[in-house]
N, C-alpha and C positions, 0 to 999 in steps of 0.2 A: 457570495462572497459572506454574506451576513449569517447563513447558515453555518460554515464552515467555522465562525469564530465563534457563533452559539455549543457547536458541539465540541470543540476546543475547550472552553470553558468549562462544560459539562465534563468533559474527561479529566481535566486537570485536578477539579476536584473529587472525585472519583478517584485519582491517581494519590491526590494526600490524604484522603478515607483509607486506601488500601497501604499505603507507607504506615501511617499511625498506627493504624492495629493488623503490621505485617500480615497482610493479605494479598497482596501484588500479584502476584500468580493466581492465587485461587481467583480474583478479579477475571483473570485474564482466561480461567477455564470456565467460567460462569459465562461469558460472552459468548463460549465456542455453546454451553445449554442455552442459553438464550438462544442463539442463531438456531440450534439445529428444533426446537421448540416451533422457530417461524416458519424454518424451510419446510417441517414436518408437511404442514399441510396450507396450500396454500390461502383456505381460510382460512387460517389462522391470521395469517397477514392483512386480511380483507378484514379480518374483527376489529383487529389493533388499528388500521387505518380510517376505518369510518367514521364519520362523526353523529351517525344515525345512533352509536351505540355510549351512553355516556363515562366517563373517567371511571367513576366509580365502577360499572362493571367489568371495564378492562382490569381494574386493579386486581378485582377479584378472582376473576380466570386465571391472569397471570399471576397472584399470589398463589393459589391452587398447585398451578401446573409447575411450580417452579422451589414452592415450598421445601427445603430439606434437601435441593437438588442444587442449590449455591448458598453460600454464604446468607446469614442476616442483613450485614450491611448490604450488598452489593443488590440482593430484593428491593431492600427501601428506597434507594437510589432508583432503580425501573419504577418504581411504583411513584416516587416523583417526577422523575420523568412524563410519565402517562397522567400524573395530576394535572400539570404544567402543558400539557396537550402537545409535548416533543420528541412522540411514540414513532415519529417519520423520522432522528435524527439517531436513531441507535444504531443505524450501521456505519453512522461519522464518525459519532459518539466511539464507537470501538477501532475506529479507524484510527482516529486520535490516542484515544489510551494506547494502545499497541504501539503509536509512533512515540508517545512520551516514553514510556516502557524502553523499548528501544534507543532510545536518545541517552535516558538518565542510566543504564548497562551498559553505553557506548559500542554499541551496534549499529548498524546501519544495513539496511533491508537496499539490497539495488538490484535492478532490473537487467539482468548481463542475457542479450541477444545473440544468438549465433546464425550459422548458414545451416548447421544439421546437429540430431541431437548430437548433445556430447555422451558421453563415456564418464565413469565415476570420478579416473583419476585429471581429467582435462576440467573438473567441476572443481575438484579442490587443488588445485595447478590456480585458475584462475579468484579461485577465496582466496586462498595465500597472498595470490598478489596483489588484490586490490586490497586486501587487510592492510597487507605492509603501506602500499601507495596512500591507503588512505588513514592511516594512524589507528584504524577501532578495527574492531571485529565485523566482517562483511558477513550480510544474509542474505544469498545470492535467491533469487527465480529467474533461472532460469528461461528465456522461450526461445523457441525455433523460430527464422524467417529466411526462406530460401532468399528474397529479393535481396540481402543483403552481400550476397556470393559468396561471401569469407571473411576471416576476420571478426571483428567482435564490437558491439555495441553496448554502452554501459551506461544505462539514468541512476543517480540516485540525489535523493529532494530536487533540486531545481536545476540538479548541471547532467550533463550528457556527455559521453565521450567515444567520438565514434573515429574509429579503427576498422570500420567494415572498407572491402574491395569496392563497393559500390560507390562509395566516398570518395576514394582513391581515385577510383575512374572517372567520374565527374570532374574531380580538381583537374585532372591530367587532361581530360576533352577541352576545360575552362581556358587551362594554359594554352594548348592547344590551338584555338580560335581568337586568344586575343594577341597571339607571338607574332611578330613579324616580322614578313619572310627578307629572307636578304634580295638587298638589291640585283637585277640579271645583269650579266656584264656589259658594258656597252658595247654596239656590234659596229667597227670601223668601215666605212666604205672603199 
C-alpha cells in the first residue's frame, strides 16, 4: 500500500504542474510516449530497473530518447523520479495520474463485464445508462466473461454492481436450499 501512496503523491504533483502550465493532456500523451519507449524493447525495461546502472546514466538515456517527444517539464519530472530511484513506480504513477485526470474531469472508468461481445449500440446504451445512474461521464472498459451467463457486472472505483444471471441463479439456489418445506399432512389411522 505504501507504493500506491507514493505513486499517488507523485501523480498529484505532476497533475498540479500540468494544471499550472496548461499541459495536462500533453502529460497524458507523454506517458504514452514513455510507455511506448519502455515497451518497445524488453532491454529498456531491464536497463531502467537494474541497480547496476547508476541513476545519472539512466537519466542520460531517457533524456536522449524522449527529448523533443515530450514536454520539457514532464521529462524533468521523469528524471526526478529516476534520481529518486522510483522508476519502478512509473506505471503506478501513470495509473494514478489518469485517475486524477478522470476524477477532475467528472469521468469514471467502469469495467463492464458481459457474457458475450456487445455491439456498438449496446455499449452506447450501457454507457448512457451508467452515466445517468452515476451522474458522471462513464468511460466503459468492456470485458467478456462467458461464466456470468447473461446480464452485466459493473465495477468502478471500489464498487461492484452484479446484475449477472449467474449471481441470480446462485441466489435462487441459496434461497431454495434454506427454504422450509411445508409439513406433510397428518395421516389418520
